[in-house]
ChimeraX commands (.cxc) that place a marker at each C-alpha (Angstrom):
marker #1 position 93.36,60.62,40.41 radius 0.5
marker #1 position 93.06,57.25,41.50 radius 0.5
marker #1 position 96.33,58.06,43.81 radius 0.5
marker #1 position 93.83,60.39,45.93 radius 0.5
marker #1 position 91.76,57.48,46.83 radius 0.5
marker #1 position 92.63,54.92,49.51 radius 0.5
marker #1 position 93.21,51.27,48.21 radius 0.5
marker #1 position 89.98,49.82,50.30 radius 0.5
marker #1 position 87.96,51.94,48.40 radius 0.5
marker #1 position 89.22,51.19,45.05 radius 0.5
marker #1 position 89.48,47.41,45.35 radius 0.5
marker #1 position 87.06,46.58,48.34 radius 0.5
marker #1 position 84.22,48.39,47.43 radius 0.5
marker #1 position 84.53,49.32,43.71 radius 0.5
marker #1 position 86.23,46.36,42.41 radius 0.5
marker #1 position 85.03,43.21,44.81 radius 0.5
marker #1 position 81.46,44.74,45.92 radius 0.5
marker #1 position 79.89,46.67,43.24 radius 0.5
marker #1 position 82.29,45.20,40.40 radius 0.5
marker #1 position 83.07,48.87,38.82 radius 0.5
marker #1 position 86.36,48.63,36.84 radius 0.5
marker #1 position 89.11,50.68,39.01 radius 0.5
marker #1 position 90.67,52.23,35.91 radius 0.5
marker #1 position 87.27,54.41,35.29 radius 0.5
marker #1 position 86.95,56.18,39.02 radius 0.5
marker #1 position 88.14,59.35,40.16 radius 0.5
marker #1 position 86.99,61.07,43.46 radius 0.5
marker #1 position 84.71,63.19,41.28 radius 0.5
marker #1 position 83.03,60.14,39.52 radius 0.5
marker #1 position 79.32,60.17,40.19 radius 0.5
marker #1 position 77.76,57.13,41.49 radius 0.5
marker #1 position 74.81,56.95,39.70 radius 0.5
marker #1 position 75.00,59.27,36.46 radius 0.5
marker #1 position 78.37,57.87,35.79 radius 0.5
marker #1 position 78.58,54.44,37.42 radius 0.5
marker #1 position 75.06,53.82,36.92 radius 0.5
marker #1 position 74.71,51.87,40.25 radius 0.5
marker #1 position 71.18,50.20,40.40 radius 0.5
marker #1 position 68.89,50.03,43.70 radius 0.5
marker #1 position 70.85,46.99,44.66 radius 0.5
marker #1 position 74.52,48.42,44.51 radius 0.5
marker #1 position 73.25,51.47,45.99 radius 0.5
marker #1 position 72.14,49.19,49.03 radius 0.5
marker #1 position 75.12,47.32,48.84 radius 0.5
marker #1 position 77.11,50.65,49.10 radius 0.5
marker #1 position 75.12,51.66,52.26 radius 0.5
marker #1 position 75.70,48.32,53.77 radius 0.5
marker #1 position 79.58,48.60,52.98 radius 0.5
marker #1 position 79.61,51.83,54.76 radius 0.5
marker #1 position 77.91,50.50,58.02 radius 0.5
marker #1 position 80.08,47.72,58.26 radius 0.5
marker #1 position 82.86,49.97,58.48 radius 0.5
marker #1 position 81.16,52.17,61.20 radius 0.5
marker #1 position 79.55,54.90,59.32 radius 0.5
marker #1 position 76.23,56.13,60.77 radius 0.5
marker #1 position 73.74,55.96,57.91 radius 0.5
marker #1 position 71.00,57.77,59.80 radius 0.5
marker #1 position 73.59,61.02,59.85 radius 0.5
marker #1 position 74.14,60.56,55.94 radius 0.5
marker #1 position 72.49,63.69,53.95 radius 0.5
marker #1 position 69.36,62.80,52.06 radius 0.5
marker #1 position 70.52,60.81,49.04 radius 0.5
marker #1 position 73.47,59.55,50.82 radius 0.5
marker #1 position 77.08,60.13,49.31 radius 0.5
marker #1 position 77.15,61.01,45.85 radius 0.5
marker #1 position 80.59,60.58,44.45 radius 0.5
marker #1 position 83.63,58.06,44.95 radius 0.5
marker #1 position 85.43,61.09,46.86 radius 0.5
marker #1 position 81.98,61.44,49.27 radius 0.5
marker #1 position 82.44,57.78,50.29 radius 0.5
marker #1 position 86.14,58.07,50.58 radius 0.5
marker #1 position 85.29,61.02,53.31 radius 0.5
marker #1 position 82.81,59.17,55.14 radius 0.5
marker #1 position 85.26,56.24,55.82 radius 0.5
marker #1 position 88.23,58.88,56.46 radius 0.5
marker #1 position 86.18,60.32,59.24 radius 0.5
marker #1 position 85.34,56.97,60.82 radius 0.5
marker #1 position 89.14,56.00,60.91 radius 0.5
marker #1 position 89.81,59.45,62.41 radius 0.5
marker #1 position 87.63,58.90,64.98 radius 0.5
marker #1 position 88.98,55.16,65.69 radius 0.5
marker #1 position 92.63,56.58,65.80 radius 0.5
marker #1 position 91.98,58.80,68.15 radius 0.5
marker #1 position 90.48,56.45,70.75 radius 0.5
marker #1 position 91.47,52.79,70.49 radius 0.5
marker #1 position 92.34,52.06,66.65 radius 0.5
marker #1 position 88.92,50.71,66.03 radius 0.5
marker #1 position 90.03,47.73,68.25 radius 0.5
marker #1 position 86.64,47.72,70.30 radius 0.5
marker #1 position 84.62,48.11,67.39 radius 0.5
marker #1 position 86.19,45.29,65.37 radius 0.5
marker #1 position 86.07,43.04,68.85 radius 0.5
marker #1 position 82.39,43.82,69.20 radius 0.5
marker #1 position 81.77,42.29,65.86 radius 0.5
marker #1 position 83.27,38.89,66.68 radius 0.5
marker #1 position 81.00,36.09,67.36 radius 0.5
marker #1 position 80.94,34.56,70.88 radius 0.5
marker #1 position 81.91,30.80,71.54 radius 0.5
marker #1 position 78.67,28.45,69.92 radius 0.5
marker #1 position 76.82,26.63,72.80 radius 0.5
marker #1 position 74.22,24.31,70.51 radius 0.5
marker #1 position 72.14,25.40,67.89 radius 0.5
marker #1 position 71.64,29.29,67.40 radius 0.5
marker #1 position 68.15,30.58,67.75 radius 0.5
marker #1 position 66.67,32.28,64.61 radius 0.5
marker #1 position 67.73,36.12,64.65 radius 0.5
marker #1 position 64.67,38.73,63.82 radius 0.5
marker #1 position 66.08,42.11,64.79 radius 0.5
marker #1 position 69.00,44.10,64.67 radius 0.5
marker #1 position 69.95,47.43,65.34 radius 0.5
marker #1 position 68.18,49.09,62.58 radius 0.5
marker #1 position 64.91,46.95,62.10 radius 0.5
marker #1 position 63.08,44.07,63.43 radius 0.5
marker #1 position 60.64,41.39,61.91 radius 0.5
marker #1 position 57.43,41.38,63.59 radius 0.5
marker #1 position 54.47,39.08,63.34 radius 0.5
marker #1 position 51.54,40.07,61.36 radius 0.5
marker #1 position 49.15,40.77,64.55 radius 0.5
marker #1 position 45.68,43.05,64.04 radius 0.5
marker #1 position 47.26,46.19,64.43 radius 0.5
marker #1 position 49.18,46.07,61.40 radius 0.5
marker #1 position 46.37,45.14,59.12 radius 0.5
marker #1 position 45.76,48.79,58.16 radius 0.5
marker #1 position 49.38,49.55,57.38 radius 0.5
marker #1 position 49.43,46.38,55.12 radius 0.5
marker #1 position 46.19,46.93,53.26 radius 0.5
marker #1 position 47.60,50.54,52.49 radius 0.5
marker #1 position 50.76,49.23,51.29 radius 0.5
marker #1 position 49.14,47.08,49.25 radius 0.5
marker #1 position 47.06,49.49,47.32 radius 0.5
marker #1 position 49.25,52.56,47.57 radius 0.5
marker #1 position 49.43,54.28,44.18 radius 0.5
marker #1 position 53.62,53.90,44.22 radius 0.5
marker #1 position 53.40,50.29,45.35 radius 0.5
marker #1 position 50.18,48.42,44.32 radius 0.5
marker #1 position 50.92,48.24,40.69 radius 0.5
marker #1 position 54.10,46.53,41.25 radius 0.5
marker #1 position 53.04,43.83,43.70 radius 0.5
marker #1 position 50.79,41.32,44.82 radius 0.5
marker #1 position 47.35,42.65,43.45 radius 0.5
marker #1 position 48.85,44.82,40.41 radius 0.5
marker #1 position 46.74,47.86,40.87 radius 0.5
marker #1 position 43.41,45.87,41.68 radius 0.5
marker #1 position 41.71,47.20,45.17 radius 0.5
marker #1 position 40.02,44.68,47.22 radius 0.5
marker #1 position 37.91,45.94,50.02 radius 0.5
marker #1 position 39.80,45.28,53.38 radius 0.5
marker #1 position 37.67,42.19,54.61 radius 0.5
marker #1 position 38.82,40.74,51.51 radius 0.5
marker #1 position 41.97,41.55,51.90 radius 0.5
marker #1 position 42.41,40.78,55.47 radius 0.5
marker #1 position 40.72,37.44,54.85 radius 0.5
marker #1 position 43.32,36.52,52.31 radius 0.5
marker #1 position 46.23,37.72,53.85 radius 0.5
marker #1 position 47.73,34.61,55.17 radius 0.5
marker #1 position 46.82,32.42,52.18 radius 0.5
marker #1 position 49.26,30.27,51.10 radius 0.5
marker #1 position 51.67,31.67,53.62 radius 0.5
marker #1 position 54.45,29.75,55.23 radius 0.5
marker #1 position 55.74,32.70,57.03 radius 0.5
marker #1 position 55.19,36.47,56.73 radius 0.5
marker #1 position 56.24,39.45,59.06 radius 0.5
marker #1 position 55.93,42.94,59.26 radius 0.5
marker #1 position 58.85,45.03,59.00 radius 0.5
marker #1 position 59.54,47.87,61.66 radius 0.5
marker #1 position 62.19,50.22,62.11 radius 0.5
marker #1 position 64.00,51.29,65.13 radius 0.5
marker #1 position 63.72,53.20,67.42 radius 0.5
marker #1 position 60.26,53.85,67.34 radius 0.5
marker #1 position 59.02,50.69,65.57 radius 0.5
marker #1 position 57.35,52.34,62.93 radius 0.5
marker #1 position 55.97,49.85,59.91 radius 0.5
marker #1 position 57.71,50.11,56.53 radius 0.5
marker #1 position 57.60,46.59,54.81 radius 0.5
marker #1 position 56.33,43.21,54.72 radius 0.5
marker #1 position 58.17,39.80,53.58 radius 0.5
marker #1 position 56.26,36.77,53.00 radius 0.5
marker #1 position 57.06,33.03,52.21 radius 0.5
marker #1 position 54.41,31.52,50.24 radius 0.5
marker #1 position 53.56,28.39,47.98 radius 0.5
marker #1 position 56.00,26.17,49.65 radius 0.5
marker #1 position 56.64,22.73,48.94 radius 0.5
marker #1 position 58.37,21.11,51.75 radius 0.5
marker #1 position 58.99,17.84,49.87 radius 0.5
marker #1 position 60.63,19.41,47.45 radius 0.5
marker #1 position 62.52,21.82,49.30 radius 0.5
marker #1 position 61.16,24.89,47.32 radius 0.5
marker #1 position 59.29,28.09,48.27 radius 0.5
marker #1 position 58.44,31.60,46.77 radius 0.5
marker #1 position 59.33,34.74,48.47 radius 0.5
marker #1 position 57.56,38.55,48.16 radius 0.5
marker #1 position 58.47,41.88,49.71 radius 0.5
marker #1 position 57.27,45.24,49.77 radius 0.5
marker #1 position 58.33,48.18,51.24 radius 0.5
marker #1 position 57.26,52.07,51.39 radius 0.5
marker #1 position 58.79,54.22,48.81 radius 0.5
marker #1 position 60.93,56.27,51.42 radius 0.5
marker #1 position 62.61,53.06,52.57 radius 0.5
marker #1 position 63.38,51.55,49.06 radius 0.5
marker #1 position 66.81,53.36,48.62 radius 0.5
marker #1 position 67.88,53.00,51.88 radius 0.5
marker #1 position 69.52,49.82,53.43 radius 0.5
marker #1 position 66.09,48.54,55.47 radius 0.5
marker #1 position 65.07,46.20,52.06 radius 0.5
marker #1 position 68.19,44.51,51.82 radius 0.5
marker #1 position 68.76,44.16,55.38 radius 0.5
marker #1 position 65.18,42.67,56.10 radius 0.5
marker #1 position 64.99,40.38,53.11 radius 0.5
marker #1 position 68.37,39.05,53.92 radius 0.5
marker #1 position 67.46,38.27,57.77 radius 0.5
marker #1 position 64.09,36.83,56.39 radius 0.5
marker #1 position 65.94,34.36,54.16 radius 0.5
marker #1 position 68.42,33.35,56.56 radius 0.5
marker #1 position 65.42,32.71,59.11 radius 0.5
marker #1 position 63.67,30.39,56.40 radius 0.5
marker #1 position 66.57,28.34,55.59 radius 0.5
marker #1 position 67.53,28.03,59.44 radius 0.5
marker #1 position 63.91,26.72,60.31 radius 0.5
marker #1 position 63.06,25.17,57.10 radius 0.5
marker #1 position 65.19,22.12,55.08 radius 0.5
marker #1 position 64.37,24.58,51.91 radius 0.5
marker #1 position 66.78,24.19,48.93 radius 0.5
marker #1 position 66.04,27.16,47.14 radius 0.5
marker #1 position 63.42,30.10,47.16 radius 0.5
marker #1 position 62.06,31.52,44.07 radius 0.5
marker #1 position 60.96,35.40,43.54 radius 0.5
marker #1 position 58.67,35.93,40.36 radius 0.5
marker #1 position 60.03,39.39,39.19 radius 0.5
marker #1 position 58.68,41.54,36.51 radius 0.5
marker #1 position 60.95,43.31,34.28 radius 0.5
marker #1 position 60.19,46.73,35.52 radius 0.5
marker #1 position 61.24,45.68,38.73 radius 0.5
marker #1 position 64.20,43.25,37.84 radius 0.5
marker #1 position 66.16,46.14,36.53 radius 0.5
marker #1 position 66.38,47.59,39.80 radius 0.5
marker #1 position 68.27,44.46,41.21 radius 0.5
marker #1 position 69.96,43.09,38.00 radius 0.5
marker #1 position 73.36,43.75,39.15 radius 0.5
marker #1 position 72.68,40.88,42.03 radius 0.5
marker #1 position 72.33,37.93,39.44 radius 0.5
marker #1 position 74.94,35.00,40.08 radius 0.5
marker #1 position 75.98,36.71,43.41 radius 0.5
marker #1 position 72.45,36.89,45.42 radius 0.5
marker #1 position 70.41,34.76,43.03 radius 0.5
marker #1 position 70.16,32.80,39.80 radius 0.5
marker #1 position 68.04,33.74,36.81 radius 0.5
marker #1 position 66.12,30.33,36.13 radius 0.5
marker #1 position 63.28,31.49,33.70 radius 0.5
marker #1 position 62.71,34.11,31.23 radius 0.5
marker #1 position 59.15,34.34,30.18 radius 0.5
marker #1 position 58.40,36.68,27.39 radius 0.5
marker #1 position 55.67,39.42,27.38 radius 0.5
marker #1 position 54.21,38.01,30.64 radius 0.5
marker #1 position 52.22,40.73,32.34 radius 0.5
marker #1 position 50.73,43.55,31.19 radius 0.5
marker #1 position 51.05,47.19,32.17 radius 0.5
marker #1 position 50.33,50.18,31.09 radius 0.5
marker #1 position 49.82,49.37,27.31 radius 0.5
marker #1 position 52.41,46.36,26.68 radius 0.5
marker #1 position 53.47,43.11,27.84 radius 0.5
marker #1 position 56.43,42.70,30.28 radius 0.5
marker #1 position 59.01,40.33,30.59 radius 0.5
marker #1 position 59.29,38.17,33.85 radius 0.5
marker #1 position 61.81,36.43,35.59 radius 0.5
marker #1 position 61.91,33.58,37.61 radius 0.5
marker #1 position 65.05,34.17,40.21 radius 0.5
marker #1 position 66.15,31.11,42.37 radius 0.5
marker #1 position 68.06,32.32,46.01 radius 0.5
marker #1 position 69.60,29.13,46.97 radius 0.5
marker #1 position 70.82,28.58,50.57 radius 0.5
marker #1 position 74.63,29.26,49.28 radius 0.5
marker #1 position 73.55,32.81,48.58 radius 0.5
marker #1 position 72.59,33.46,52.06 radius 0.5
marker #1 position 74.24,31.20,54.64 radius 0.5
marker #1 position 77.71,29.59,54.96 radius 0.5
marker #1 position 78.02,26.08,53.27 radius 0.5
marker #1 position 77.08,23.26,55.66 radius 0.5
marker #1 position 77.21,19.34,55.19 radius 0.5
marker #1 position 73.67,18.36,54.28 radius 0.5
marker #1 position 72.31,15.08,55.62 radius 0.5
marker link #1:1,2 radius 0.2
marker link #1:2,3 radius 0.2
marker link #1:3,4 radius 0.2
marker link #1:4,5 radius 0.2
marker link #1:5,6 radius 0.2
marker link #1:6,7 radius 0.2
marker link #1:7,8 radius 0.2
marker link #1:8,9 radius 0.2
marker link #1:9,10 radius 0.2
marker link #1:10,11 radius 0.2
marker link #1:11,12 radius 0.2
marker link #1:12,13 radius 0.2
marker link #1:13,14 radius 0.2
marker link #1:14,15 radius 0.2
marker link #1:15,16 radius 0.2
marker link #1:16,17 radius 0.2
marker link #1:17,18 radius 0.2
marker link #1:18,19 radius 0.2
marker link #1:19,20 radius 0.2
marker link #1:20,21 radius 0.2
marker link #1:21,22 radius 0.2
marker link #1:22,23 radius 0.2
marker link #1:23,24 radius 0.2
marker link #1:24,25 radius 0.2
marker link #1:25,26 radius 0.2
marker link #1:26,27 radius 0.2
marker link #1:27,28 radius 0.2
marker link #1:28,29 radius 0.2
marker link #1:29,30 radius 0.2
marker link #1:30,31 radius 0.2
marker link #1:31,32 radius 0.2
marker link #1:32,33 radius 0.2
marker link #1:33,34 radius 0.2
marker link #1:34,35 radius 0.2
marker link #1:35,36 radius 0.2
marker link #1:36,37 radius 0.2
marker link #1:37,38 radius 0.2
marker link #1:38,39 radius 0.2
marker link #1:39,40 radius 0.2
marker link #1:40,41 radius 0.2
marker link #1:41,42 radius 0.2
marker link #1:42,43 radius 0.2
marker link #1:43,44 radius 0.2
marker link #1:44,45 radius 0.2
marker link #1:45,46 radius 0.2
marker link #1:46,47 radius 0.2
marker link #1:47,48 radius 0.2
marker link #1:48,49 radius 0.2
marker link #1:49,50 radius 0.2
marker link #1:50,51 radius 0.2
marker link #1:51,52 radius 0.2
marker link #1:52,53 radius 0.2
marker link #1:53,54 radius 0.2
marker link #1:54,55 radius 0.2
marker link #1:55,56 radius 0.2
marker link #1:56,57 radius 0.2
marker link #1:57,58 radius 0.2
marker link #1:58,59 radius 0.2
marker link #1:59,60 radius 0.2
marker link #1:60,61 radius 0.2
marker link #1:61,62 radius 0.2
marker link #1:62,63 radius 0.2
marker link #1:63,64 radius 0.2
marker link #1:64,65 radius 0.2
marker link #1:65,66 radius 0.2
marker link #1:66,67 radius 0.2
marker link #1:67,68 radius 0.2
marker link #1:68,69 radius 0.2
marker link #1:69,70 radius 0.2
marker link #1:70,71 radius 0.2
marker link #1:71,72 radius 0.2
marker link #1:72,73 radius 0.2
marker link #1:73,74 radius 0.2
marker link #1:74,75 radius 0.2
marker link #1:75,76 radius 0.2
marker link #1:76,77 radius 0.2
marker link #1:77,78 radius 0.2
marker link #1:78,79 radius 0.2
marker link #1:79,80 radius 0.2
marker link #1:80,81 radius 0.2
marker link #1:81,82 radius 0.2
marker link #1:82,83 radius 0.2
marker link #1:83,84 radius 0.2
marker link #1:84,85 radius 0.2
marker link #1:85,86 radius 0.2
marker link #1:86,87 radius 0.2
marker link #1:87,88 radius 0.2
marker link #1:88,89 radius 0.2
marker link #1:89,90 radius 0.2
marker link #1:90,91 radius 0.2
marker link #1:91,92 radius 0.2
marker link #1:92,93 radius 0.2
marker link #1:93,94 radius 0.2
marker link #1:94,95 radius 0.2
marker link #1:95,96 radius 0.2
marker link #1:96,97 radius 0.2
marker link #1:97,98 radius 0.2
marker link #1:98,99 radius 0.2
marker link #1:99,100 radius 0.2
marker link #1:100,101 radius 0.2
marker link #1:101,102 radius 0.2
marker link #1:102,103 radius 0.2
marker link #1:103,104 radius 0.2
marker link #1:104,105 radius 0.2
marker link #1:105,106 radius 0.2
marker link #1:106,107 radius 0.2
marker link #1:107,108 radius 0.2
marker link #1:108,109 radius 0.2
marker link #1:109,110 radius 0.2
marker link #1:110,111 radius 0.2
marker link #1:111,112 radius 0.2
marker link #1:112,113 radius 0.2
marker link #1:113,114 radius 0.2
marker link #1:114,115 radius 0.2
marker link #1:115,116 radius 0.2
marker link #1:116,117 radius 0.2
marker link #1:117,118 radius 0.2
marker link #1:118,119 radius 0.2
marker link #1:119,120 radius 0.2
marker link #1:120,121 radius 0.2
marker link #1:121,122 radius 0.2
marker link #1:122,123 radius 0.2
marker link #1:123,124 radius 0.2
marker link #1:124,125 radius 0.2
marker link #1:125,126 radius 0.2
marker link #1:126,127 radius 0.2
marker link #1:127,128 radius 0.2
marker link #1:128,129 radius 0.2
marker link #1:129,130 radius 0.2
marker link #1:130,131 radius 0.2
marker link #1:131,132 radius 0.2
marker link #1:132,133 radius 0.2
marker link #1:133,134 radius 0.2
marker link #1:134,135 radius 0.2
marker link #1:135,136 radius 0.2
marker link #1:136,137 radius 0.2
marker link #1:137,138 radius 0.2
marker link #1:138,139 radius 0.2
marker link #1:139,140 radius 0.2
marker link #1:140,141 radius 0.2
marker link #1:141,142 radius 0.2
marker link #1:142,143 radius 0.2
marker link #1:143,144 radius 0.2
marker link #1:144,145 radius 0.2
marker link #1:145,146 radius 0.2
marker link #1:146,147 radius 0.2
marker link #1:147,148 radius 0.2
marker link #1:148,149 radius 0.2
marker link #1:149,150 radius 0.2
marker link #1:150,151 radius 0.2
marker link #1:151,152 radius 0.2
marker link #1:152,153 radius 0.2
marker link #1:153,154 radius 0.2
marker link #1:154,155 radius 0.2
marker link #1:155,156 radius 0.2
marker link #1:156,157 radius 0.2
marker link #1:157,158 radius 0.2
marker link #1:158,159 radius 0.2
marker link #1:159,160 radius 0.2
marker link #1:160,161 radius 0.2
marker link #1:161,162 radius 0.2
marker link #1:162,163 radius 0.2
marker link #1:163,164 radius 0.2
marker link #1:164,165 radius 0.2
marker link #1:165,166 radius 0.2
marker link #1:166,167 radius 0.2
marker link #1:167,168 radius 0.2
marker link #1:168,169 radius 0.2
marker link #1:169,170 radius 0.2
marker link #1:170,171 radius 0.2
marker link #1:171,172 radius 0.2
marker link #1:172,173 radius 0.2
marker link #1:173,174 radius 0.2
marker link #1:174,175 radius 0.2
marker link #1:175,176 radius 0.2
marker link #1:176,177 radius 0.2
marker link #1:177,178 radius 0.2
marker link #1:178,179 radius 0.2
marker link #1:179,180 radius 0.2
marker link #1:180,181 radius 0.2
marker link #1:181,182 radius 0.2
marker link #1:182,183 radius 0.2
marker link #1:183,184 radius 0.2
marker link #1:184,185 radius 0.2
marker link #1:185,186 radius 0.2
marker link #1:186,187 radius 0.2
marker link #1:187,188 radius 0.2
marker link #1:188,189 radius 0.2
marker link #1:189,190 radius 0.2
marker link #1:190,191 radius 0.2
marker link #1:191,192 radius 0.2
marker link #1:192,193 radius 0.2
marker link #1:193,194 radius 0.2
marker link #1:194,195 radius 0.2
marker link #1:195,196 radius 0.2
marker link #1:196,197 radius 0.2
marker link #1:197,198 radius 0.2
marker link #1:198,199 radius 0.2
marker link #1:199,200 radius 0.2
marker link #1:200,201 radius 0.2
marker link #1:201,202 radius 0.2
marker link #1:202,203 radius 0.2
marker link #1:203,204 radius 0.2
marker link #1:204,205 radius 0.2
marker link #1:205,206 radius 0.2
marker link #1:206,207 radius 0.2
marker link #1:207,208 radius 0.2
marker link #1:208,209 radius 0.2
marker link #1:209,210 radius 0.2
marker link #1:210,211 radius 0.2
marker link #1:211,212 radius 0.2
marker link #1:212,213 radius 0.2
marker link #1:213,214 radius 0.2
marker link #1:214,215 radius 0.2
marker link #1:215,216 radius 0.2
marker link #1:216,217 radius 0.2
marker link #1:217,218 radius 0.2
marker link #1:218,219 radius 0.2
marker link #1:219,220 radius 0.2
marker link #1:220,221 radius 0.2
marker link #1:221,222 radius 0.2
marker link #1:222,223 radius 0.2
marker link #1:223,224 radius 0.2
marker link #1:224,225 radius 0.2
marker link #1:225,226 radius 0.2
marker link #1:226,227 radius 0.2
marker link #1:227,228 radius 0.2
marker link #1:228,229 radius 0.2
marker link #1:229,230 radius 0.2
marker link #1:230,231 radius 0.2
marker link #1:231,232 radius 0.2
marker link #1:232,233 radius 0.2
marker link #1:233,234 radius 0.2
marker link #1:234,235 radius 0.2
marker link #1:235,236 radius 0.2
marker link #1:236,237 radius 0.2
marker link #1:237,238 radius 0.2
marker link #1:238,239 radius 0.2
marker link #1:239,240 radius 0.2
marker link #1:240,241 radius 0.2
marker link #1:241,242 radius 0.2
marker link #1:242,243 radius 0.2
marker link #1:243,244 radius 0.2
marker link #1:244,245 radius 0.2
marker link #1:245,246 radius 0.2
marker link #1:246,247 radius 0.2
marker link #1:247,248 radius 0.2
marker link #1:248,249 radius 0.2
marker link #1:249,250 radius 0.2
marker link #1:250,251 radius 0.2
marker link #1:251,252 radius 0.2
marker link #1:252,253 radius 0.2
marker link #1:253,254 radius 0.2
marker link #1:254,255 radius 0.2
marker link #1:255,256 radius 0.2
marker link #1:256,257 radius 0.2
marker link #1:257,258 radius 0.2
marker link #1:258,259 radius 0.2
marker link #1:259,260 radius 0.2
marker link #1:260,261 radius 0.2
marker link #1:261,262 radius 0.2
marker link #1:262,263 radius 0.2
marker link #1:263,264 radius 0.2
marker link #1:264,265 radius 0.2
marker link #1:265,266 radius 0.2
marker link #1:266,267 radius 0.2
marker link #1:267,268 radius 0.2
marker link #1:268,269 radius 0.2
marker link #1:269,270 radius 0.2
marker link #1:270,271 radius 0.2
marker link #1:271,272 radius 0.2
marker link #1:272,273 radius 0.2
marker link #1:273,274 radius 0.2
marker link #1:274,275 radius 0.2
marker link #1:275,276 radius 0.2
marker link #1:276,277 radius 0.2
marker link #1:277,278 radius 0.2
marker link #1:278,279 radius 0.2
marker link #1:279,280 radius 0.2
view
């Protein structure tokens, strides 16, 4: 029954973050099978848990399965906080310090970091671009270039590009790239790819969000486009209007596996990523 769930889980997470009708939820409601959370919503769930002090590294494979599991994780953190200082130390640690001039770009967190594309990462990027689970979705759409051709074109058209590595061992798990920038019009394009083992976790959303904040901070961009085929769009569709706007829909645009797929042109505006600020 709803009375068995704390108010913060029902209203803060389900209604506000995941846009789920609270009247449809009980502690036994399954997050994927019944609420049908897409990949983006699952990442939002992990980000919400991390913000409340849940150790994501300690989660079981696949993460929480039911709404009751989510509540149990939050209750465990609350119990630890109550036994110590009521969580005041954790809350105080998250407060920003006083501003002292322009802030430098942030390219790391406790979870991951964005590293320049140095030669040591080229073999990883080549493997990522040609992996059978990833290659058909990304850049070459199944074509397999030789590594010399791949390396020669790695930075072609790129304004900025990073390799995503995870803490604590610095293992590379993905890449983010901004390309075809038109700084006169204030627009650019974004691409990202990650090894499948990290797609369901919080790494992609954290890395892409960090990269977007970097781009909007360093360059006077108005919006950043993403070209997303339908078989990828269904994984992030819940973010429309919240994390991006759908500004184009190309019917039967890309061929794969016996059919033509629609492609979506998504636009990420500054307001989707950073707080509004006066524009000159």
